[in-house]
Structure formats: C-alpha cells, structure tokens
C-alpha positions in Angstrom: 253.1 34.6 22.3 253.4 33.7 26.0 255.6 36.7 26.7 253.2 39.0 24.9 250.3 37.7 26.9 252.1 38.3 30.2 253.0 41.8 29.1 249.4 42.5 28.2 248.2 41.2 31.6 250.5 43.6 33.4 249.5 46.5 31.3 245.8 45.9 31.7 246.1 45.4 35.4 247.9 48.7 35.9 245.4 50.5 33.7 242.4 49.1 35.4 243.7 49.9 38.9 244.3 53.5 37.8 240.8 53.8 36.3 239.0 52.2 39.2 240.9 54.3 41.7 240.0 57.4 39.7 236.3 56.4 39.6 236.2 55.4 43.3 235.0 51.9 42.7 234.9 50.0 46.0 235.7 46.4 46.6 238.4 46.7 44.0 240.9 43.9 44.7 239.2 40.7 43.5 237.1 42.5 40.9 240.2 44.2 39.4 242.0 40.9 39.1 239.0 39.4 37.3 238.6 42.3 34.9 242.4 42.3 34.3 242.2 38.6 33.3 239.2 39.2 31.1 240.6 42.1 29.2 243.9 40.4 28.7 242.1 37.3 27.5 240.1 39.3 25.0 243.1 40.9 23.5 245.0 37.6 23.4 242.1 35.9 21.7 241.7 38.6 19.1 245.4 38.5 18.1 245.8 34.7 18.3 242.6 33.7 16.6 241.4 36.4 14.3 244.7 37.9 13.1 246.3 36.4 10.0 250.1 36.9 10.0 250.4 36.1 6.3 248.3 39.1 5.3 248.4 41.3 8.4 244.6 41.4 8.4 241.7 40.2 10.6 238.9 37.7 9.9 235.2 38.2 10.7 234.5 35.1 12.7 235.7 31.7 13.9 234.3 28.4 12.7 236.3 26.3 15.2 238.0 26.8 18.6 240.6 24.1 17.8 244.1 25.7 17.4 245.0 26.1 13.8 241.5 25.4 12.5 239.7 28.6 13.6 239.7 30.2 10.1 239.4 27.0 8.0 236.2 28.4 6.5 238.0 31.3 4.7 237.8 31.3 0.9 240.5 29.7 -1.1 242.6 31.6 -3.6 240.7 29.8 -6.4 237.3 30.8 -4.9 238.4 34.5 -4.6 239.8 34.5 -8.1 236.4 33.7 -9.5 234.6 36.0 -7.0 232.8 33.2 -5.4 230.3 33.4 -3.7 230.0 37.2 -4.5 232.3 40.1 -5.3 232.0 41.5 -1.8 233.0 38.3 -0.1 229.7 38.6 1.9 229.3 35.8 4.4 232.8 34.3 4.0 234.8 35.8 6.8 236.7 38.1 4.4 234.0 40.7 4.4 235.1 43.2 7.0 238.9 43.0 7.3 239.5 46.6 6.5 236.9 47.7 9.0 238.6 45.6 11.7 242.1 47.0 10.7 240.9 50.6 11.1 239.2 49.8 14.4 242.3 48.1 15.7 244.6 51.0 14.7 242.3 53.4 16.6 242.2 51.1 19.6 246.0 50.9 19.7 246.3 54.7 19.5 244.1 54.9 22.7 245.9 52.1 24.4 249.3 53.7 23.8 248.1 57.1 25.1 247.1 55.4 28.3 250.0 52.9 28.8 253.0 54.3 26.8 253.6 50.6 26.1 256.4 50.5 23.4 255.5 47.0 22.2 252.4 48.7 20.6 254.6 50.2 18.0 255.2 46.8 16.4 251.5 45.8 16.7 250.3 49.0 15.1 252.9 48.7 12.3 251.7 45.1 11.6 248.0 46.3 11.4 249.0 49.2 9.1 250.9 46.8 6.8 247.7 44.7 6.5 245.7 47.8 5.5 248.5 48.7 3.1 248.3 45.3 1.5 244.6 45.7 1.0 245.3 49.0 -0.7 248.1 47.9 -3.0 248.2 44.2 -3.7 245.7 44.5 -6.5 247.5 47.3 -8.3 244.5 49.7 -8.4 245.5 53.1 -6.8 243.1 54.3 -4.2 241.0 51.1 -4.1 240.8 49.6 -0.6 240.0 45.9 -0.8 238.0 44.4 2.1 240.7 41.8 2.9 243.4 39.7 1.2 243.3 35.9 0.8 245.7 34.3 3.2 246.4 31.4 0.9 248.1 33.3 -1.9 248.4 36.7 -0.1 247.2 38.6 -3.1 243.6 37.6 -4.2 240.9 40.1 -3.3 237.1 40.6 -3.8 236.6 43.5 -6.2 233.7 45.2 -4.5 234.5 47.3 -1.4 232.2 49.8 0.4 232.1 53.2 2.0 231.9 51.5 5.4 235.3 49.8 4.7 236.8 53.2 3.6 235.4 55.0 6.6 237.1 52.8 9.2 240.3 52.5 7.2 240.7 56.3 6.7 239.7 57.0 10.3 242.2 54.5 11.7 245.0 55.6 9.3 244.4 59.2 10.2 244.5 58.6 14.0 247.6 56.4 13.5 249.2 59.2 11.4 248.7 61.7 14.2 249.9 59.5 17.0 253.4 58.9 18.4 253.1 55.3 17.3 253.9 56.1 13.7 257.5 56.9 12.7 258.3 59.4 9.9 258.6 56.7 7.2 255.2 55.2 8.2 253.6 58.7 8.2 254.8 59.3 4.7 253.3 56.0 3.6 250.0 56.9 5.3 250.0 60.3 3.6 250.6 58.6 0.2 247.7 56.2 0.8 245.3 58.8 2.0 246.2 60.9 -1.1 245.5 57.8 -3.3 242.1 57.3 -1.8 241.2 61.0 -2.2 242.4 60.9 -5.8 240.1 58.0 -6.5 237.3 60.0 -5.1 238.1 62.9 -7.3 238.3 60.6 -10.4 235.2 58.5 -9.8 232.8 60.3 -7.4 231.1 62.5 -9.9 227.4 63.2 -10.8 227.7 61.3 -14.1 228.9 58.3 -12.2 226.2 58.4 -9.5 228.9 59.5 -7.0 230.2 55.9 -6.9 233.9 55.2 -6.3 233.4 51.9 -8.2 234.8 48.4 -7.9 238.4 47.5 -8.5 237.5 46.7 -12.1 236.1 50.2 -12.6 232.5 49.1 -12.8 229.7 50.7 -10.8 228.7 48.9 -7.6 225.2 47.4 -8.1 224.4 47.6 -4.4 224.8 51.3 -3.8 227.4 50.7 -1.0 230.2 52.6 -2.8 228.1 55.8 -3.3 229.8 58.7 -1.5 227.4 61.6 -2.0 223.6 62.0 -2.1 223.5 59.3 0.6 221.7 58.8 3.9 222.4 61.4 6.7 224.7 59.0 8.7 226.8 58.7 5.6 226.9 62.3 4.4 230.1 63.3 6.2 232.3 60.5 4.8 233.3 62.2 1.5 234.5 65.4 3.2 236.2 63.3 5.9 238.3 61.6 3.2 239.4 64.9 1.7 240.1 66.4 5.1 242.3 63.4 6.1 244.2 63.6 2.9 244.8 67.4 3.3 245.9 66.9 6.9 248.5 64.3 6.0 249.7 66.0 2.8 249.0 69.7 3.0 247.7 69.5 -0.6 245.3 72.4 -1.2 243.3 70.4 -3.8 242.1 68.2 -0.9 241.5 71.2 1.3 239.3 72.9 -1.3 237.2 69.7 -1.7 236.8 69.3 2.1 235.6 72.8 2.4 233.3 72.4 -0.6 231.4 69.4 0.7 231.5 70.1 4.5 228.6 72.6 4.8 226.0 70.4 3.1 227.4 67.3 5.0 226.8 69.1 8.3 223.3 70.0 7.4 222.5 66.5 6.2 224.1 64.8 9.2 221.9 66.7 11.7 218.9 64.5 11.1 220.0 60.8 11.1 217.6 57.9 11.3 217.1 57.4 15.0 216.8 53.6 14.5 220.0 53.1 12.6 222.1 50.1 13.8 225.1 50.6 16.1 227.6 50.0 13.3 226.1 53.0 11.4 226.3 55.2 14.5 230.0 54.2 15.0 230.9 55.0 11.4 229.0 58.3 11.5 230.9 59.2 14.7 234.2 58.2 13.0 233.6 60.7 10.2 232.4 63.4 12.5 235.3 63.0 14.9 237.8 63.5 12.2 236.0 66.5 10.8 235.5 68.0 14.3 239.2 67.7 15.2 240.3 69.5 11.9 237.5 72.1 11.7 238.9 75.7 11.8 235.6 77.5 12.0 234.2 77.6 15.5 230.6 77.8 14.3 230.9 74.7 12.2 232.9 73.0 15.0 230.0 73.5 17.5 227.5 72.1 15.0 229.6 69.0 14.5 229.9 68.6 18.3 226.2 68.9 18.8 225.6 66.2 16.1 228.1 64.0 17.8 226.4 64.5 21.1 223.1 63.6 19.6 224.5 60.4 18.0 226.0 59.5 21.4 222.6 59.8 23.0 221.1 57.5 20.4 223.9 55.0 20.9 223.5 55.0 24.7 219.8 54.1 24.4 220.8 51.4 22.0 223.4 50.1 24.4 220.8 49.7 27.1 218.6 47.7 24.7 221.3 45.5 23.4 222.6 44.8 26.9 219.2 43.6 27.8 219.2 41.3 24.8 222.6 39.9 25.7 221.4 39.2 29.3 218.7 36.9 27.9 221.2 34.7 26.2 223.0 31.8 27.8 226.7 31.3 27.6 226.1 28.3 25.4 224.2 30.4 22.9 226.9 33.1 22.9 229.6 30.5 22.4 228.1 29.5 19.1 230.6 29.1 16.2 230.2 30.5 12.8 229.4 28.3 9.9 231.2 27.0 6.9 229.4 29.3 4.5 229.7 26.9 1.6 227.2 24.6 3.4 224.6 27.4 4.1 221.0 26.2 3.7 219.7 29.6 2.6 221.2 31.9 0.0 219.7 35.2 -1.1 220.2 37.2 -4.3 221.4 40.7 -3.3 221.6 42.9 -6.3 222.8 40.0 -8.4 225.2 38.8 -5.7 224.5 35.4 -4.1 224.9 35.8 -0.4 225.1 32.8 2.0 223.0 33.3 5.1 224.4 32.3 8.6 221.0 31.4 10.2 220.9 31.8 14.0 224.5 32.6 14.2 223.9 36.1 12.6 222.2 37.3 15.8 225.0 36.0 18.1 227.7 37.6 15.9 225.8 40.9 15.7 225.0 41.2 19.4 228.6 40.7 20.3 229.6 43.5 17.9 226.8 45.9 18.6 227.1 46.0 22.3 230.7 47.2 22.0 230.0 49.6 19.2 227.2 51.2 21.1 229.4 51.6 24.2 232.2 53.2 22.1 230.2 55.8 20.3 229.4 58.1 23.3 233.1 58.0 24.4 234.2 59.5 21.0 232.7 62.9 21.9 235.5 65.2 23.1 235.2 66.0 26.7 233.0 63.0 27.4 233.4 60.6 30.3 231.6 57.5 31.5 228.4 57.9 33.4 228.0 55.5 36.3 225.5 53.5 34.3 227.8 53.4 31.3 230.7 52.3 33.4 228.7 49.6 35.1 227.5 48.3 31.7 231.0 48.2 30.3 232.4 46.6 33.4 229.6 44.0 33.4 230.1 43.3 29.7 233.8 42.6 30.1 233.4 40.7 33.4 230.7 38.4 32.1 231.9 37.7 28.5 233.6 34.3 28.0 236.2 35.6 25.5 237.8 32.2 25.1 234.5 31.0 23.6 233.4 34.0 21.5 233.6 33.6 17.8 232.6 37.1 16.6 235.1 39.7 15.7 232.9 42.1 17.6 235.0 41.6 20.7 237.4 44.2 19.2 234.8 46.9 20.0 234.6 45.7 23.7 238.4 46.5 23.8 238.0 49.7 21.9 235.4 51.0 24.4 237.6 49.9 27.3 240.7 51.8 26.1 238.7 54.8 25.0 237.1 55.0 28.5 240.6 54.9 30.1 241.8 57.6 27.7 238.8 59.8 28.4 239.3 59.3 32.2 243.0 60.2 31.8 242.3 63.3 29.9 239.7 64.6 32.4 241.8 63.7 35.4 
C-alpha cells in the first residue's frame, strides 16, 4: 500500500502541475504541493477504507477511523440472508456499492486518459470484478445486486434500483470503450451488458408496470425498479441500457429497442424537475452521455446535447448553493462518523421496508457527496471546460477537505470531478 500511495502522489503532482500551467494559475508552487497531497490522500483513503478486497466492492460510509474497524457496521451474512433490515439494505452501508463501482470505473477511465498510468489496469480490473460479482453471485441473470456481503462473499439484498443499474451500465460501457480493458474483459463486459438488456426485455413490459423486478422475480414495492413511464430525469435510462448492449455486442435486437425508446426519452428528458437533487442530475447525465456518444442522427444528437447543457446549468447553480452550505460547517461537523444502523433511534416504514434513519449524519454524508456530483455534471458535456468560478470551487473543495477524517463515500465524486476536469482541459488544449 505504501508503494501505491507514493505512485499516486507522483501522478497527481504531475497532473496538477500540467492543469495549473494550462489554466495560468499564479502562485503555483506551494499551492500545487498542497493540492497534490490532498488529492493523493483522498484516493488513498477511498481505496484503503471504503474498498473491500474480499468482494471487490465499496461501502457507503465509515463508522470508525480506527484501522480495521472502519466498516464494522456492515451487515452480517445472517442479517443479509433474512433481508434485515430491508430488502434494499437501506441505511446499512451496503446500499450503493454498485453505484460506487460504476462511478469508480468512469473515474479510472478519465485518470488513465490523463496519466497513462499502467497501474490503473489492475485497479480497474478489480473494480470490474466487484461489479461482476454483484451481477453473478446470486445466479439470477441480468440482476445487479447493490453489493455483496463481505463476510460470506455471496449474500445479497434482493431489491436493486434503476439508479444502481444506471451507474453500473455507464461505468461498464466507459470501461469497455477504454484502453484499460483487455479483450477478455471486454467480452465479459459485453456478456454482462447483454444479460442486463435481456432482463429488461423479459421484465420491463406494460403488464409488469415496466418493472425489472427483484432477484426473486417479485415486483419492487417502492417503484425504484420501474424503467419506463418514469420521471423526466429517468426517461433515458432504458434506451441507454439497450444502446450500451448493442454497442458492446452488435446484436440488432438491442439496437432496435434503443431506437424504439429513444425519441420519447428525448422528449421526456427535455423538461426535468429543476429542483432535483445532484445525484439525480448525475444519473441523468450518465444516461444522456452514453446516448449522445452513440447517436447516429445529428438532429437527435443536438437535442441530447442541449438537454445535457441544460442539466449542466442546473448542476452549476446547485454546486454554488451546496458549496455555501459546506462553508457553514465546521471541520468537526464534517468529520462526523456514520452510525451503527442497528442502534438507530428512528426507523421509518418505506413501502413495507423498515429503514433505519441516520439522524444528523445524513446531512453530512449527503453534502460531501452532492458537492462532488454537482461539480462533475457540467464537465460531462462534450466540449466543456471549467469556468474560472468552477475551477476555484473545485480547487477550494479539494484544498479544504480533510480527507483523512471524512466518512462519506461521496469523496469519490470529488476525485471524479478532478479527473474529468483534467481530461477536459487535455482535450481542449
């Protein structure tokens, strides 16, 4: 781990020097060194504390900063086997592993494009293997579990969501199209994307409420697995899955379904809720980015680009607001640890699922995540570059975040925004 950290530091330092020279930032020396240390620390923390080698997946939060005890709160195999506390694993730290895996794959693709760091091949492969485990360990083709229990390396919660699928498919697709994936891995990705698309074909039908269903084949009672007749920010996700499967396999069945659903998805996506949270903006942008890159019709391509630009503007406004909220918090508040969910004082009934509430920690966890998501969304628009204000906010965020004492998985989006900014600057050079 010591060698990996040193390598990261060198890579980050070189990348930051290049970016700041490009942007003409003055007073670079000391500032560059500080930012280099910060970014290296953030990536070191994410791998060392949130990553689970036994499953190849990431956890949602830390409940301790003591080495070896950071993830002591995670559900046991026995708890997962009886779907406790709920079939989504809400509140447990196993809720968003697939989202994090997809986000990390996309991050690594950008990092490699900037640095050509060959050690990223192994890192990306390990993240892919974690997603693959989520997709196969339960034996249900096309079902993507949120995470896998580290204790027995096979138990999963049976209720996934379209959000998990969105990030997983987006990350897998970007990995598939990058030099990081070898031919064998590309074939595995193609097989997995096809399995996901096949599940959509089988389950996402009018008579089934357009629901891709739980691992046990039952309808999701929360509506989070519905893939069509959804909100505008979710409308592009079904054609996105079919488009990704077609791109990886060349199967005309998937192409036909992509083209069938795309026109309505574009129309619906044009009027999203302007107050949607940053995570919804990011997931919307993930689906639109994939569709934009693959779209052969110039008219539709321009419509997709215009929607992405509109979402970017919404995210930029949200980033300003969230940055203000963060500035009002002390380092002590932001260093708050997550709870042992079993001892939660408040539980709510969510569609029949008992959900432990985190209390004040929920705001801290969300702010850490949303500020990175909101910074990332505008950079996903092809041809975009950081404005001076965006660069200053991202630089301030990285410089002032105490990554050694941050317990939210949201720090992955700080890193994702950083590498995407470097990638965009490189492309526009």
